[in-house]
PAZA-182481 format. One record per residue (C-alpha): x, y, z. Coordinates in pm, whole numbers, padded with zeros to 5 digits, always signed. Layout:
% PAZA-182481
XYZ
...
END
This chain:
% PAZA-182481
-02199+01699+03556
-02377+01439+03770
-02565+01720+03948
-02250+01921+04027
-02151+02244+03856
-01804+02191+03707
-01761+02479+03462
-01885+02838+03453
-01762+03090+03198
-01857+03425+03048
-01686+03601+02761
-01760+03840+02476
-01483+03695+02257
-01426+03343+02122
-01195+03145+02348
-01138+02846+02570
-01281+02789+02917
-01157+02492+03118
-01284+02322+03431
-01079+02186+03714
-00997+01816+03700
-01294+01608+03808
-01335+01241+03896
-01586+01051+03683
-01692+00717+03823
-01799+00425+03610
-02140+00438+03442
-02375+00688+03283
-02359+01046+03410
-02620+01319+03367
-02482+01614+03171
-02657+01950+03156
-02541+02252+02957
-02700+02597+02981
-02582+02845+02718
-02680+03193+02607
-02493+03372+02325
-02340+03703+02417
-02453+03853+02085
-02693+03770+01807
-02481+03479+01688
-02282+03233+01894
-02193+02870+01943
-02067+02654+02226
-01842+02351+02167
-01781+02090+02434
-01449+01907+02471
-01290+01683+02730
-00952+01532+02814
-00806+01291+03065
-00483+01125+03173
-00544+00866+02902
-00623+01088+02604
-00559+01449+02501
-00830+01704+02432
-01102+01596+02190
-01466+01681+02112
-01704+01502+02343
-01805+01211+02112
-02164+01223+01993
-02211+00848+02031
-02161+00883+02407
-02448+01130+02440
-02813+01032+02459
-03135+01162+02610
-03261+00975+02915
-03613+01020+02780
-03701+01046+02415
-03779+01402+02300
-04037+01324+02037
-04122+01692+02005
-03770+01774+01890
-03764+01478+01651
-04095+01583+01501
-03980+01941+01452
-03662+01826+01280
-03849+01582+01055
-04101+01858+00975
-03819+02096+00883
-03682+01846+00634
-04025+01763+00491
-04115+02129+00446
-03793+02186+00257
-03809+01870+00044
-04175+01947-00053
-04073+02304-00142
-04338+02463+00080
-04160+02797+00102
-04156+02845-00275
-04520+02947-00226
-04520+03041+00140
-04232+03287+00112
-04102+03421+00440
-03822+03667+00505
-03489+03506+00594
-03625+03160+00512
-03386+03019+00248
-03584+02919-00059
-03602+02548-00132
-03444+02425-00456
-03661+02434-00769
-03850+02135-00902
-03749+01991-01246
-03734+02229-01542
-04058+02182-01740
-03919+02343-02055
-03736+02019-02135
-03935+01765-01937
-04087+01596-02242
-03752+01530-02414
-03684+01156-02432
-03972+01091-02192
-04281+00876-02241
-04579+01109-02274
-04812+00865-02103
-04590+00858-01792
-04609+01238-01773
-04987+01230-01805
-05010+00979-01520
-04767+01182-01311
-04991+01489-01336
-05319+01297-01302
-05226+01075-01007
-04873+01152-00885
-04901+00930-00577
-04976+00625-00789
-04732+00710-01066
-04442+00770-00826
-04531+00659-00472
-04213+00799-00322
-04222+01129-00510
-04312+01468-00366
-04533+01617-00637
-04875+01713-00493
-05216+01626-00634
-05349+01925-00830
-05698+01792-00903
-05637+01760-01275
-05838+01508-01474
-05664+01274-01716
-05781+01484-02012
-05648+01798-01846
-05320+01624-01776
-05306+01522-02143
-05362+01883-02247
-05082+02001-02018
-04841+01745-02165
-04948+01855-02514
-04867+02215-02423
-04532+02114-02271
-04441+01921-02589
-04542+02206-02820
-04349+02470-02628
-04046+02274-02512
-03697+02404-02561
-03480+02254-02832
-03252+01995-02676
-03038+01748-02866
-02972+01425-02682
-02611+01316-02687
-02531+01036-02927
-02559+00696-02763
-02270+00463-02856
-02366+00152-03045
-02323-00186-02880
-02338-00539-03014
-02647-00745-02943
-02419-01025-02828
-02288-00796-02553
-02632-00691-02428
-02665-00935-02140
-02305-00885-02030
-02355-00508-02032
-02684-00538-01845
-02527-00741-01564
-02227-00508-01541
-02457-00205-01542
-02677-00350-01269
-02370-00404-01052
-02266-00042-01110
-02618+00072-01026
-02619-00101-00686
-02255-00039-00596
-02147+00310-00703
-02375+00494-00458
-02690+00547-00669
-02908+00384-00402
-02813+00643-00144
-03062+00874-00320
-03265+00646-00547
-03486+00347-00474
-03466+00022-00668
-03751-00213-00582
-03733-00217-00202
-03374-00102-00157
-03234+00249-00110
-03374+00599-00143
-03517+00617+00208
-03398+00966+00300
-03627+01267+00303
-03568+01443-00026
-03453+01128-00206
-03433+01111-00584
-03682+00943-00817
-03760+00572-00790
-03566+00379-01056
-03765+00056-01041
-03945+00127-01374
-03730+00405-01513
-03682+00220-01842
-04048+00265-01926
-04031+00643-01866
-03698+00745-02013
-03537+00665-02348
-03185+00519-02366
-03069+00844-02527
-03215+01045-02238
-03046+00818-01983
-02711+00849-02162
-02738+01228-02176
-02855+01253-01814
-02562+01050-01685
-02314+01248-01890
-02452+01605-01868
-02773+01641-01663
-02781+02021-01700
-02860+01972-02070
-03197+01823-01969
-03272+02009-01648
-03113+02341-01563
-03240+02306-01205
-03121+01950-01148
-02969+01813-00826
-02801+01518-00998
-02423+01500-00951
-02199+01363-01225
-02014+01042-01149
-01669+00957-01278
-01763+00690-01529
-01594+00573-01843
-01810+00567-02155
-01812+00187-02136
-01943+00200-01778
-02198+00468-01865
-02326+00252-02152
-02356-00046-01919
-02563+00163-01679
-02790+00278-01963
-02847-00083-02070
-02932-00183-01713
-03162+00115-01650
-03337+00070-01985
-03427-00282-01880
-03605-00164-01565
-03970-00159-01675
-03868-00116-02038
-03854-00120-02329
-03917+00250-02365
-04208+00362-02585
-04266+00727-02667
-04646+00676-02662
-04757+00981-02860
-05074+01153-02737
-05343+01313-02951
-05415+01679-02875
-05575+01957-03072
-05451+02318-03084
-05734+02402-02848
-05610+02134-02608
-05261+02281-02623
-05389+02630-02545
-05602+02495-02263
-05299+02307-02124
-05104+02633-02095
-05391+02795-01910
-05409+02499-01670
-05038+02529-01596
-05083+02896-01512
-05393+02840-01298
-05219+02565-01100
-04932+02799-01015
-04678+02547-01146
-04431+02833-01185
-04391+02855-00809
-04181+02538-00819
-04096+02479-01184
-03919+02665-01462
-04173+02689-01747
-04116+02684-02123
-04033+03021-02266
-04140+03235-01971
-04096+03300-01602
-04446+03328-01454
-04490+03528-01135
-04766+03443-00895
-05034+03713-00887
-05095+03651-00520
-04873+03469-00276
-05031+03253-00006
-04963+03322+00361
-04601+03305+00476
-04690+03065+00762
-04555+03297+01030
-04898+03222+01172
-05004+02857+01143
-05319+02784+00943
-05633+02804+01150
-05769+02498+00976
-05502+02241+00891
-05765+02012+00735
-05820+02259+00451
-05452+02340+00411
-05202+02190+00169
-05198+01885+00397
-05550+01806+00279
-05628+01487+00088
-05785+01679-00202
-05679+01985-00400
-05875+02310-00399
-05842+02447-00751
-06040+02764-00677
-05790+02863-00410
-05496+02739-00620
-05410+02499-00335
-05253+02161-00411
-05294+01857-00187
-04992+01688-00035
-05191+01494+00223
-05251+01190+00007
-04884+01104-00001
-04792+01196+00356
-04841+00974+00657
-05016+01104+00967
-04678+01117+01140
-04533+01327+00860
-04829+01565+00866
-04788+01599+01242
-04419+01673+01196
-04490+01951+00943
-04744+02107+01180
-04493+02089+01468
-04225+02262+01263
-04452+02541+01137
-04586+02601+01487
-04235+02607+01635
-04158+02917+01427
-04489+03092+01474
-04511+03444+01608
-04145+03536+01581
-03918+03695+01326
-03669+03465+01158
-03304+03560+01176
-03102+03564+00860
-02933+03226+00818
-02565+03229+00906
-02302+03083+00676
-02276+02799+00925
-02648+02716+00896
-02647+02751+00519
-02359+02504+00501
-02544+02254+00718
-02846+02280+00490
-02636+02231+00175
-02489+01916+00325
-02840+01791+00392
-02988+01903+00062
-02717+01733-00142
-02783+01403+00032
-02424+01376+00154
-02529+01209+00480
-02743+00956+00297
-02415+00817+00167
-02146+00910+00421
-02133+00822+00788
-02106+01129+01007
-02142+01146+01382
-02418+00905+01480
-02554+00883+01125
-02458+00563+00943
-02499+00679+00583
-02539+00410+00323
-02421+00122+00543
-02761-00048+00576
-02824-00018+00202
-02482-00170+00131
-02569-00465+00354
-02898-00519+00173
-02727-00501-00168
-02468-00762-00072
-02737-00997+00062
-02926-00969-00267
-02623-01009-00498
-02402-01315-00507
-02146-01130-00718
-02091-00880-00437
-02059-01131-00153
-01806-01003+00100
-01786-00666-00078
-02000-00452+00154
-01701-00244+00278
-01635-00142-00083
-01989-00002-00112
-01943+00240+00178
-01754+00569+00126
-01518+00721+00385
-01686+00869+00691
-01726+01246+00718
-01692+01245+01095
-01441+01519+01189
-01361+01577+00821
-01342+01953+00883
-01070+01889+01140
-00901+01634+00917
-00856+01815+00587
-00686+02136+00491
-00924+02408+00372
-00840+02372+00002
-00846+01993+00014
-01181+02002+00192
-01328+02232-00072
-01202+02004-00352
-01350+01701-00180
-01688+01868-00128
-01697+01964-00495
-01589+01616-00606
-01286+01763-00782
-01007+01556-00629
-00711+01522-00861
-00681+01150-00797
-00902+00872-00665
-00754+00801-00322
-00929+00467-00269
-00960+00299-00612
-01053-00034-00452
-01389+00112-00344
-01681+00043-00576
-01872+00342-00443
-01763+00665-00609
-01755+01030-00517
-01951+01232-00776
-01897+01591-00880
-02165+01834-00762
-02257+02156-00939
-02227+02370-00626
-02261+02743-00653
-01966+02936-00518
-02175+03045-00217
-02290+02689-00142
-01937+02552-00167
-01805+02819+00069
-02094+02759+00309
-02059+02383+00340
-01681+02411+00372
-01725+02673+00644
-01977+02456+00828
-01754+02147+00832
-01455+02346+00953
-01648+02539+01217
-01825+02230+01345
-01536+01983+01340
-01211+02167+01380
-01055+02198+01721
-00985+02570+01764
-00624+02685+01804
-00442+02710+02137
-00629+02405+02265
-00554+02309+02627
-00462+01955+02735
-00294+01891+02402
+00067+01765+02414
+00287+02009+02222
+00485+01842+01946
+00727+02100+01806
+00829+02075+01445
+01189+01982+01366
+01417+02011+01068
+01436+01646+00971
+01786+01528+00885
+01870+01186+00741
+01890+01028+01086
+01541+01155+01166
+01408+01037+00829
+01555+00687+00846
+01425+00629+01198
+01078+00744+01097
+01084+00522+00787
+01137+00222+01011
+00841+00328+01226
+00619+00331+00918
+00744-00017+00822
+00729-00355+00986
+00998-00283+01242
+00770-00017+01383
+00395+00037+01365
+00342-00163+01042
+00142+00111+00870
+00229-00050+00537
+00041-00368+00623
-00279-00186+00521
-00181+00146+00363
-00047+00243+00025
+00275+00445+00045
+00359+00604-00288
+00416+00327-00540
+00396+00064-00271
+00063-00118-00249
-00011-00369+00029
-00122-00718-00065
-00399-00938+00072
-00562-00659+00271
-00922-00693+00383
-01148-00432+00226
-01249-00288+00562
-00884-00229+00659
-00749-00109+00323
-00592+00232+00385
-00529+00521+00149
-00191+00650+00034
+00010+00797+00323
+00276+00963+00110
+00245+01340+00092
-00032+01364+00351
+00049+01729+00417
-00099+01812+00079
-00447+01735+00210
-00441+01658+00583
-00378+01868+00891
-00087+01763+01112
-00290+01814+01431
-00553+01569+01315
-00294+01310+01206
-00140+01305+01551
-00479+01275+01721
-00604+01009+01478
-00296+00785+01500
-00299+00795+01876
-00652+00655+01905
-00867+00641+01589
-01156+00468+01764
-01212+00780+01971
-01283+00969+01648
-01459+00702+01446
-01606+00415+01650
-01579+00080+01475
-01280+00186+01267
-01058-00114+01195
-00731+00055+01278
-00523-00004+01589
-00441+00266+01841
-00081+00380+01877
-00052+00491+02236
+00236+00262+02329
+00568+00394+02194
+00841+00187+02034
+01155+00161+02239
+01492+00302+02141
+01379+00569+01890
+01284+00934+01936
+01329+00914+02310
+01066+00644+02347
+00793+00915+02329
+00483+00835+02127
+00414+01200+02042
+00762+01242+01895
+00734+00915+01707
+00401+01004+01546
+00534+01349+01458
+00845+01193+01305
+00627+00966+01090
+00436+01273+00971
+00765+01442+00881
+00890+01137+00693
+00572+01075+00498
+00588+01432+00372
+00959+01424+00289
+01050+01388-00079
+01340+01165+00025
+01108+00910+00188
+01151+00554+00065
+00882+00303+00162
+01027+00027+00381
+00985-00327+00259
+00669-00518+00341
+00787-00871+00424
+00448-01008+00320
+00477-00857-00027
+00810-01015-00125
+00943-01368-00146
+01213-01305+00112
+01309-01009+00326
+01639-01007+00511
+01719-00780+00803
+02028-00801+01022
+01925-00699+01373
+02173-00562+01622
+02382-00837+01781
+02332-01079+01492
+02600-01215+01258
+02639-01070+00909
+02422-01224+00638
+02538-01306+00285
+02339-01344-00040
+02491-01474-00365
+02198-01456-00608
+02120-01212-00891
+02062-00852-00783
+01910-00565-00976
+02046-00215-00933
+01846+00106-00900
+01883+00378-01160
+02055+00596-00899
+02365+00375-00922
+02344+00302-01292
+02069+00039-01321
+02114-00306-01470
+02192-00616-01271
+02466-00804-01091
+02474-01175-01172
+02785-01295-00984
+02717-01115-00663
+02828-01122-00305
+02602-00909-00088
+02666-00860+00283
+02437-00717+00547
+02592-00599+00874
+02414-00559+01210
+02485-00184+01213
+02246-00138+00914
+02527-00097+00659
+02504-00325+00359
+02718-00371+00051
+02689-00545-00283
+03001-00666-00460
+02993-00734-00834
+03241-01016-00902
+03207-00980-01279
+03334-00623-01258
+03534-00669-00936
+03382-00360-00778
+03156-00232-00504
+02827-00201-00692
+02611-00059-00412
+02634+00058-00052
+02310+00102+00139
+02193+00187+00488
+01890+00025+00653
+01734-00313+00585
+01952-00564+00402
+01785-00726+00100
+01456-00840-00050
+01371-01103-00309
+01086-01040-00550
+00925-01211-00844
+00903-01069-01194
+00702-01301-01415
+00862-01642-01371
+01191-01491-01256
+01317-01408-00908
+01549-01119-00834
+01706-00964-00529
+01730-00594-00449
+01918-00415-00178
+01643-00301+00058
+01808-00002+00225
+01865+00349+00108
+02164+00401-00127
+02439+00585+00056
+02615+00697-00261
+02452+00747-00599
+02647+00749-00920
+02985+00586-00884
+03183+00373-01126
+03089+00049-01303
+03446-00079-01326
+03697-00256-01104
+03793-00099-00772
+04148-00239-00783
+04382-00132-01060
+04743-00223-01135
+04959+00083-01195
+05300+00079-01360
+05536+00356-01252
+05866+00491-01378
+06186+00517-01177
+06063+00837-01014
+05747+00661-00902
+05525+00852-01144
+05231+00648-01282
+05272+00577-01652
+05008+00308-01708
+04683+00193-01549
+04557-00160-01603
+04216-00309-01527
+04163-00680-01457
+04124-00914-01754
+03782-01081-01784
+03744-01454-01852
+03532-01420-02057
+03306-01188-01860
+03419-01233-01501
+03704-01025-01359
+03714-01171-01006
+03735-01547-00966
+03591-01616-00623
+03794-01867-00423
+03601-01867-00097
+03465-01665+00192
+03401-01714+00560
+03275-01531+00867
+03446-01507+01203
+03299-01472+01549
+03389-01102+01560
+03137-01025+01284
+03381-00990+00996
+03343-01143+00650
+03667-01258+00483
+03678-01329+00112
+03944-01439-00132
+03940-01402-00506
+04180-01395-00797
+04241-01124-01054
+04454-01131-01368
+04628-00828-01514
+04789-00810-01858
+05109-00602-01849
+05334-00588-02159
+05215-00927-02289
+05265-01083-01948
+04969-01203-01741
+05005-01149-01369
+04780-01368-01149
+04684-01168-00840
+04546-01297-00512
+04320-01059-00322
+04211-01101+00036
+03947-00869+00179
+03811-00836+00531
+03480-00651+00555
+03334-00556+00891
+03142-00279+01070
+03356+00007+01193
+03387-00029+01569
+03198+00228+01775
+03522+00322+01950
+03671+00433+01617
+03358+00608+01487
+03283+00975+01529
+02985+01076+01739
+02670+01039+01530
+02835+00841+01253
+02871+00477+01154
+03014+00274+00871
+03220-00026+00767
+03584-00109+00704
+03734-00269+00396
+04078-00414+00455
+04265-00535+00144
+04575-00748+00101
+04700-00805-00255
+04980-01031-00367
+05123-01174-00689
+05109-01548-00761
+05345-01751-00977
+05153-01850-01295
+05281-02208-01283
+05299-02297-00915
+05043-02058-00773
+05280-01969-00490
+05328-01612-00366
+05612-01414-00511
+05746-01064-00461
+05560-00778-00620
+05759-00677-00932
+05950-00351-00941
+05754-00070-01104
+05419-00224-01013
+05176-00071-00767
+04818-00146-00672
+04562+00128-00618
+04202+00122-00499
+03947+00376-00612
+03660+00538-00430
+03331+00614-00605
+03271+00954-00760
+02933+01031-00606
+02659+01251-00749
+02479+01250-00415
+02541+01091-00078
+02349+01012+00236
+02440+01228+00536
+02776+01346+00398
+02910+00998+00333
+03284+00965+00287
+03542+00704+00187
+03876+00761+00361
+04212+00584+00355
+04374+00440+00667
+04663+00215+00757
+04658-00055+01019
+04855+00028+01327
+04965-00194+01619
+04656-00091+01821
+04439+00142+01613
+04401+00238+01252
+04573+00562+01149
+04419+00802+00898
+04631+00872+00591
+04457+01202+00514
+04324+01355+00194
+04671+01384+00042
+04683+01006+00005
+04423+01032-00269
+04490+01134-00627
+04384+01083-00983
+04551+00844-01230
+04619+00880-01603
+04310+00835-01825
+04082+00748-01534
+03871+01063-01530
+03792+01232-01199
+03788+00915-00990
+04033+00927-00703
+04261+00638-00599
+04479+00554-00303
+04799+00347-00330
+04822+00031-00124
+05132+00018+00094
+05395-00254+00120
+05413-00269+00500
+05276-00496+00767
+05053-00359+01045
+05368-00349+01260
+05539-00118+01010
+05779-00371+00858
+05845-00381+00483
+05655-00659+00304
+05777-00752-00046
+05497-01001-00105
+05183-00803-00026
+05033-00460-00060
+04784-00355+00208
+04532-00084+00269
+04225+00001+00472
+03928+00197+00340
+03668+00327+00581
+03318+00392+00446
+03141+00636+00680
+02814+00826+00690
+02670+01054+00957
+02375+00839+01059
+02363+00568+01322
+02144+00257+01330
+01839+00246+01550
+01761-00055+01763
+01429-00146+01606
+01428-00509+01501
+01216-00732+01282
+01079-01034+01462
+01061-01358+01263
+00712-01487+01194
+00611-01810+01360
+00478-02108+01164
+00187-02327+01260
+00242-02694+01348
+00203-02922+01046
+00100-03284+01046
+00243-03557+00822
+00033-03640+00517
+00032-03957+00304
+00135-03917-00060
+00104-04159-00348
+00430-04340-00424
+00559-04624-00640
+00451-04979-00550
+00643-05122-00259
+00707-04787-00095
+00511-04583+00155
+00502-04209+00082
+00475-03952+00360
+00484-03574+00335
+00706-03458+00618
+00563-03218+00878
+00779-02931+00758
+00682-02579+00636
+00514-02585+00295
+00693-02282+00151
+01043-02437+00142
+01040-02549-00226
+01306-02824-00194
+01529-02887-00496
+01785-03158-00399
+01860-03378-00100
+02123-03603+00053
+02206-03769+00384
+02510-03697+00596
+02728-03974+00733
+02535-03941+01059
+02202-04003+00882
+02077-03644+00890
+01866-03534+00595
+02019-03231+00421
+01842-03055+00137
+01849-02739-00069
+01571-02492-00139
+01489-02293-00449
+01495-01987-00223
+01868-02034-00162
+01868-02220+00170
+02038-02539+00282
+01853-02716+00564
+01924-02998+00801
+01612-03194+00900
+01599-03414+01210
+01352-03645+01380
+01302-03512+01734
+01013-03729+01855
+01134-04072+01742
+00850-04147+01498
+01088-04194+01206
+00985-03870+01035
+01201-03559+01018
+00999-03285+01190
+01245-03008+01279
+01454-02788+01054
+01777-02603+01120
+01921-02358+00871
+02273-02453+00762
+02321-02191+00488
+02121-01915+00321
+02147-01676+00031
+02269-01914-00240
+02155-01873-00599
+01882-02134-00651
+02087-02442-00546
+01980-02756-00736
+02236-03011-00622
+02380-03140-00294
+02600-03426-00173
+02768-03492+00158
+03143-03538+00198
+03250-03617+00550
+03117-03339+00770
+03093-03103+00472
+02815-03043+00223
+02894-02977-00143
+02627-02770-00313
+02573-02670-00675
+02415-02327-00721
+02401-02110-01028
+02750-01954-01040
+02959-02233-00887
+02997-02555-00691
+03082-02469-00332
+03188-02662-00024
+03009-02562+00298
+03170-02630+00635
+03077-02556+00994
+03409-02483+01165
+03286-02374+01509
+03014-02632+01572
+02722-02390+01595
+02525-02574+01328
+02569-02303+01061
+02809-02301+00770
+03072-02034+00817
+03334-02142+00560
+03260-02157+00186
+03519-02290-00055
+03456-02263-00428
+03538-02596-00595
+03444-02505-00952
+03315-02211-01155
+03383-02036-01482
+03076-02132-01685
+02859-01876-01858
+02619-01707-01622
+02387-01411-01658
+02090-01255-01480
+01854-01496-01659
+01660-01683-01393
+01693-02017-01576
+02074-02034-01555
+02052-02324-01312
+02338-02552-01216
+02173-02884-01133
+02241-03214-00967
+02570-03342-00829
+02698-03698-00852
+03046-03833-00783
+03200-04118-00981
+03445-04379-00860
+03746-04159-00928
+03604-03878-00716
+03508-03653-01008
+03187-03449-00975
+02922-03401-01244
+02670-03117-01277
+02427-03007-01548
+02377-02655-01683
+02047-02518-01814
+02048-02425-02182
+02026-02080-02337
+01861-02209-02656
+01556-01978-02627
+01739-01661-02516
+01767-01456-02835
+01954-01167-02675
+02201-01385-02490
+02566-01279-02516
+02830-01531-02617
+03040-01415-02321
+02775-01544-02079
+02706-01867-02269
+03008-02089-02201
+02899-02455-02155
+02527-02377-02128
+02314-02687-02192
+02598-02923-02108
+02687-03174-01837
+03023-03086-01682
+03286-03303-01517
+03483-03145-01232
+03807-03312-01132
+03943-03304-00778
+04197-03047-00892
+03918-02813-01002
+03948-02874-01378
+03611-02832-01554
+03527-02994-01890
+03202-03065-02076
+03118-03430-02134
+02755-03421-02257
+02603-03168-02494
+02271-03020-02616
+02057-03072-02308
+01763-02842-02234
+01747-02842-01854
+01938-03141-01712
+01778-03105-01371
+01863-03446-01225
+02179-03661-01230
+02219-04012-01086
+02485-04283-01094
+02430-04656-01066
+02644-04926-00908
+02826-04980-01236
+02927-04615-01255
+02686-04528-01535
+02550-04173-01514
+02191-04086-01608
+02051-03739-01673
+01685-03634-01660
+01604-03364-01915
+01306-03133-01898
+01058-03119-02187
+01017-02799-02386
+00996-02649-02732
+01267-02859-02895
+01235-03148-02657
+00870-03250-02643
+00908-03523-02381
+01067-03550-02040
+01360-03784-02080
+01605-03988-01881
+01927-04016-02081
+02234-04234-02036
+02530-03996-02033
+02783-04096-02296
+03087-03862-02314
+03088-03648-02628
+02728-03719-02729
+02458-03459-02813
+02103-03487-02671
+01887-03288-02908
+01861-02925-02790
+02157-02726-02925
+02252-02418-02725
+02292-02081-02895
+02673-02084-02901
END
């Protein structure tokens, strides 16, 4: 290296030899390698490593000759020309692998224009300028006789039936077929006008193929080429019959229409044609009809170069007496020189038998793989793809889809079986369906398939026990390992999902050049060693690859070591339990609660996974905690519907509807779909005799009263339940405090959340608390899990003066007629141990043996926006405020201080302020989030009253931080389901202080239940005491309400099937407005 010897080694066994560390200065360095094999066969492979990268093959693109070695280039070109022109099918030499046969002549006249065959024999250079058939010196009459003989003796071949197509579809099919022709990879081997087919050994020119071949021939050739040519090289592409027909239509139009063009020959001509075929030694290259001719005398084997090259096969004219064809007329002087250089390079020495390695290299070349795929310094079809895109408007910007995956290091990349399947074109699935170019299926012999697979492995794969390679031991991945690795794959980590498919997840809006294949189950095809090397620095393997390097580790996970992190990702992607993290760019909203943040709450409709029973939760209350534990409460059933670990929640679209899903991994699957709290009646001995579930009104069990958050990170909620016991209805008040379990009370390696309950009885008339009746107890159940994450448990505790005290397993038991579900009785004591006649208390601790990592999701930044004028009514100036465009505002009001407050369809409540004094609100602050499509807002003092789907709620900021922390439900009880259109719209207040809202109708919902339909399509009046009554009926979607100075209320109604115009109606109590609801 640079004139200094750095490595000397000698061995008679394969193995590694390493130099001492050397200093390489900047710039180009001379490299010289001298190598002699110890035996008859040997190879040397050169690798390097440094402080910045582990061991890797010395990249080919960094190596170049200081002076061009034209002699080597000529020899290599000559080698390829000799093989492609099939020289050694006549000049047979020991250990020189025979070139593939030319087309089978026993079927060559099937579906082929006879005149084109005559011209091919008479003047092959003119008939097919880029072909390789030599001039044989035949006259046109002799060529006609040969074609006559070929037609009379041809094998019986039935062309496959060509599907019929409508004339009206011809032009559409032609255009589609032309696009397939230029995009699927055909031009890697074939030429079309001036594009493609430039490689030595390329396939026939397709520019005028429609004049030579019939549509039936083209259809059969594309579907089963072996039917027409037993010695073909044509691979079979994965095409549907519709696509294949389109290609036939396009190809038939190239120089067509096809005409058979029958020729006139006599029996004597036919006999003479057969004699001409024999005298021209056609059998040396071609399979002949009905016989296998053997040359009487073989020409020289070229172990000694011809003494007179001018009179050799490179001559311009054929010598029929010597049975010598003439290739010279279709070879350039440079090509002739290259053939001479190659033949002379092998003169005077015995050829060694080709190794499996060399045979594999030749198969790769012969099949044209590198005319399509990039490998090493070869660029494959890239230049052809660029030319195609320039020539086709329909493919503008599509050039990356015309280029197949590179084969650089593919033998190191793929497992042996996966590599063999790929080489054969027998992959079970199409890994990159967005590519237009397609991998065909080759008819490899078993020996060829083994040889090319062996070559790729031997050439590319880093041998075992490699030095300078960081060891990354395998681990038994538990749930903690898996969850941390999942985050690394997602947007908290390395954002692999921004470009890659992961199982059913598909990224959106990905540039073609960066679109990555499916990462799930990589171990079924890829080697772990390659994955780790590739992820660390892909550009070192494939220059120009549009994938970032991952050399900088993420903090806080897997010891902050990049090798461990990449290995953990490999483990996770090959784990059946892996769940793709959420891509924030692929959903409407994605909520994560980072460590140190306050809990987040969502109140909109959630769907449930099948693992917890499926279905949906309409009246929801979902909470995400900063320790990665999240819970979803179903107020209709009064139960814990789902408990997850990881990211909080995501909102997605489904048609016109929006739904939320819990984004983390379910901690418990299975469970119950009924109320958690039950009222139990007991006899004098305290034995349970009856179990009662809450009464629904008509569908909702828990009437939410309000909820708030405190500065310690707890969420407090209050709701009412009603139990029917012996014809008596008991109103129950429930208070719950939900918060993460403190680290000081958690076991090592575990985390969870606490659920503290306080239940009391209310007087039905006054609503005041009263003592719990004798013989009445309250119990809380825990879910009966089919499976759980990391040995999750639900345990019972009681509050103590300083710490919670475990009640043990004996506190749990089953109740009459409640199946296997276990319950714990709430106790009538205060945290200090005193008896409490008015309340029953309990503490449940939900724990799992995983802990949150500290990876966080950073909010995306928005670009500055300028105000824009908008058209308004005369007398007003309209300005679009410089606020983010994705807000989707639904209702607005002004506070007493003049601050604009408005709601968003996405569930937010914003405060907008003017910060630069230009009179336009330009800055937003979030006041509330997670509401269910709020469509109404008014200000009352320092509070905001908002109408969202399930209720009208008062929002209050009690600590002055600018965010609502107290929510008080003012009205609810109307029918509500998971239908997206169950909006509660517009709020106005009349002179008496009553509120008015409008409910969307259910008139078009055929499967709607009567239980979820109360007051749909009506305008409701809400008194200050919370009484709700309908005052206007049969609206469709009363989306806007307004009140004038005289107290008259107006309602805007949305047009639709039964209401063909948008309307503004004067609200008259008791009146109907034309769109009856279903119930």
